[in-house]
C-alpha positions as CSV (number, residue, x, y, z in Angstrom):
1,M,78.8,-91.3,19.1
2,G,80.0,-94.7,20.4
3,L,83.6,-93.9,19.4
4,L,83.5,-90.6,21.4
5,K,82.3,-92.5,24.6
6,I,85.2,-94.9,24.3
7,L,87.8,-92.1,23.9
8,F,86.3,-90.2,26.8
9,R,86.5,-93.2,29.1
10,A,90.1,-93.9,28.0
11,V,91.1,-90.3,28.9
12,R,89.5,-90.5,32.3
13,K,91.1,-93.8,33.2
14,S,94.6,-92.6,32.2
15,S,94.2,-89.4,34.3
16,R,93.3,-91.3,37.5
17,P,96.2,-91.5,40.1
18,K,97.6,-95.0,40.6
19,R,96.7,-96.7,43.9
20,Q,99.6,-97.2,46.2
21,R,99.9,-99.6,49.1
22,S,99.5,-97.9,52.4
23,R,102.7,-97.2,54.3
24,T,101.4,-99.2,57.3
25,F,100.9,-102.2,55.1
26,V,104.4,-101.9,53.6
27,Y,106.0,-101.4,57.0
28,S,104.2,-104.4,58.5
29,E,105.2,-106.6,55.6
30,R,108.9,-105.6,56.0
31,K,108.6,-106.0,59.8
32,S,107.2,-109.5,59.5
33,K,110.2,-110.5,57.3
34,Q,112.7,-108.8,59.6
35,F,111.4,-110.1,63.0
36,C,110.7,-113.7,62.3
37,S,109.9,-116.1,65.1
38,P,112.9,-117.2,67.2
39,K,114.1,-120.8,67.0
40,P,112.8,-122.8,69.9
41,V,115.2,-123.7,72.7
42,P,116.7,-127.2,72.2
43,Y,114.8,-129.7,74.3
44,P,115.6,-133.1,72.7
45,E,115.7,-135.0,76.0
46,K,112.0,-135.7,75.5
47,V,111.7,-138.9,73.5
48,R,108.6,-139.0,71.3
49,H,109.6,-141.3,68.5
50,Q,107.7,-144.6,68.8
51,N,110.7,-146.8,68.3
52,D,112.7,-144.9,71.0
53,L,109.7,-144.9,73.3
54,G,109.4,-148.7,73.1
55,R,113.1,-149.2,73.6
56,I,113.1,-147.0,76.7
57,Q,110.0,-148.5,78.2
58,A,111.7,-151.9,77.9
59,L,114.6,-150.7,80.1
60,P,114.6,-151.7,83.8
61,V,113.2,-149.3,86.4
62,V,115.4,-148.3,89.3
63,R,115.0,-145.6,92.0
64,V,117.6,-142.9,92.7
65,V,118.4,-143.0,96.4
66,H,121.4,-140.7,96.5
67,V,123.1,-138.2,94.2
68,I,126.8,-138.2,94.9
69,D,127.8,-135.5,92.5
70,G,126.8,-134.1,89.1
71,D,127.5,-137.3,87.2
72,T,127.4,-140.1,89.9
73,V,124.3,-141.5,91.7
74,I,123.3,-144.5,93.8
75,V,120.2,-146.4,92.4
76,S,118.2,-149.1,94.0
77,S,116.6,-152.1,92.3
78,A,114.7,-155.0,93.6
79,S,117.9,-157.0,94.1
80,A,120.7,-154.5,95.0
81,D,122.0,-151.0,95.0
82,Y,124.3,-149.8,92.3
83,K,126.6,-146.9,91.8
84,I,125.9,-145.4,88.4
85,R,128.3,-143.1,86.5
86,L,126.4,-141.0,83.9
87,D,127.7,-142.1,80.6
88,S,129.4,-139.8,78.0
89,I,129.4,-136.6,80.1
90,D,131.7,-135.1,82.7
91,C,130.6,-132.7,85.4
92,P,132.8,-130.3,87.5
93,E,134.2,-132.1,90.5
94,D,133.5,-131.4,94.1
95,G,135.7,-128.4,95.0
96,Q,135.8,-127.2,91.4
97,V,133.9,-124.1,90.2
98,W,130.3,-125.1,89.4
99,G,130.7,-128.5,91.0
100,D,128.1,-127.9,93.8
101,I,125.7,-126.3,91.3
102,A,125.9,-129.2,88.9
103,T,125.2,-131.6,91.8
104,R,122.2,-129.6,92.8
105,G,121.0,-129.6,89.2
106,L,121.1,-133.4,89.1
107,I,119.3,-133.6,92.5
108,N,116.5,-131.4,91.1
109,L,116.2,-133.6,88.1
110,I,116.1,-137.1,89.5
111,D,116.7,-137.4,93.3
112,G,114.2,-139.8,94.8
113,K,112.6,-140.6,91.5
114,S,112.1,-143.8,89.5
115,V,114.1,-143.8,86.3
116,R,114.8,-146.1,83.4
117,L,118.4,-147.3,83.3
118,E,120.3,-148.0,80.1
119,T,123.7,-149.6,80.9
120,H,127.0,-149.3,78.9
121,G,129.4,-151.6,80.8
122,T,131.6,-150.4,83.6
123,D,134.4,-147.8,84.0
124,A,137.9,-148.2,85.4
125,H,136.5,-147.7,89.0
126,G,134.0,-150.5,88.7
127,R,131.0,-148.2,88.4
128,T,128.2,-149.0,86.0
129,L,128.1,-146.6,83.1
130,G,124.5,-145.6,82.4
131,T,122.1,-143.3,80.7
132,L,119.1,-142.4,82.8
133,F,115.6,-141.5,81.4
134,V,113.1,-139.8,83.7
135,D,109.4,-139.5,83.0
136,S,108.7,-135.8,82.0
137,Q,105.2,-136.0,83.4
138,E,103.8,-135.7,79.9
139,K,102.2,-138.7,78.2
140,G,104.6,-140.7,76.1
141,E,107.6,-138.4,76.7
142,W,110.9,-139.3,78.4
143,Q,113.8,-137.0,79.2
144,N,117.4,-138.2,78.7
145,V,119.0,-137.0,81.9
146,N,122.6,-137.2,80.6
147,E,121.7,-134.9,77.7
148,R,119.7,-132.6,79.9
149,M,122.8,-132.0,82.2
150,V,124.7,-130.9,79.1
151,T,121.8,-128.6,77.9
152,L,121.6,-127.0,81.4
153,G,125.3,-126.2,81.2
154,H,126.2,-128.6,84.1
155,A,128.4,-130.9,82.1
156,W,130.9,-131.3,79.3
157,V,130.5,-134.0,76.6
158,S,133.1,-136.7,77.2
159,R,134.1,-137.3,73.6
160,L,136.8,-139.8,74.5
161,N,134.2,-142.0,76.1
162,Y,131.1,-141.8,73.9
163,V,132.3,-143.8,70.9
164,H,130.0,-146.7,71.8
165,L,126.9,-144.5,71.3
166,P,125.2,-144.4,67.9
167,K,126.4,-141.5,65.7
168,P,123.1,-139.6,66.0
169,R,123.3,-139.6,69.8
170,Q,127.0,-138.4,69.7
171,Q,125.9,-135.6,67.4
172,K,123.1,-134.6,69.6
173,L,125.4,-134.3,72.6
174,N,127.8,-132.2,70.6
175,Q,124.9,-130.0,69.4
176,L,123.7,-129.5,73.0
177,E,127.1,-128.5,74.3
178,R,127.6,-126.0,71.4
179,W,124.2,-124.5,72.1
180,A,124.8,-124.2,75.9
181,K,128.2,-122.6,75.2
182,S,126.8,-120.2,72.6
183,K,124.1,-119.0,75.0
184,S,126.4,-118.9,78.1
185,V,124.2,-121.3,80.0
186,G,125.3,-122.8,83.3
187,L,129.1,-123.2,83.7
188,W,129.6,-121.5,80.3
189,K,128.8,-118.1,82.0
190,T,131.9,-118.5,84.2
191,E,135.3,-117.1,83.1
192,N,137.5,-119.7,81.4
193,P,135.8,-122.9,82.7
194,T,138.2,-125.7,83.2
195,P,137.2,-129.2,81.9
196,P,137.1,-131.6,84.9
197,W,139.6,-134.0,83.3
198,K,142.2,-131.2,83.2
199,W,141.3,-130.1,86.7
200,R,141.8,-133.6,88.0
201,N,145.2,-133.8,86.4
202,N,146.2,-130.6,88.2
203,E,145.0,-131.9,91.5
204,E,147.0,-135.1,91.4
């Protein structure tokens, strides 16, 4: 009798249809793999690393009193005013396509604000080469203004003039320019943008 029960159960189990995953579940699983979350927009101008934060907070504070163009500003300290040329970047010149927009972009970022100034010597015109850091209004975060101008598509990276920077900072500038160009951000949406150093040579 016991053997008959076992055989009967085995026959019933083998005759049952196999359970299949619902089409909705299979579709949603495939969809989740196909439509993964997009990569965040690069925004590395905010400095969060504690070592970088301490270094930046040790820099002198100056106030931006006038934006001349996209990469040149006048800053005021307690002792004097200085003309600062933003280091390692080159913006379109006044009279060049995107020149006015780049200037407006820098005005929006820092005009009238207090910034931290990192100096890198002087250029051939006697201007102080500098990297500016502006408080992003978020606790413990600073924005590298030079890098931000590249991210917004307002400037080229000046690779002939950034050899003094640490390699990671050179690589970051290159990465930002590649990203802005690939996304057609700022001047990269214009047709055949001319680097300012070539434009200046043609004007001379």
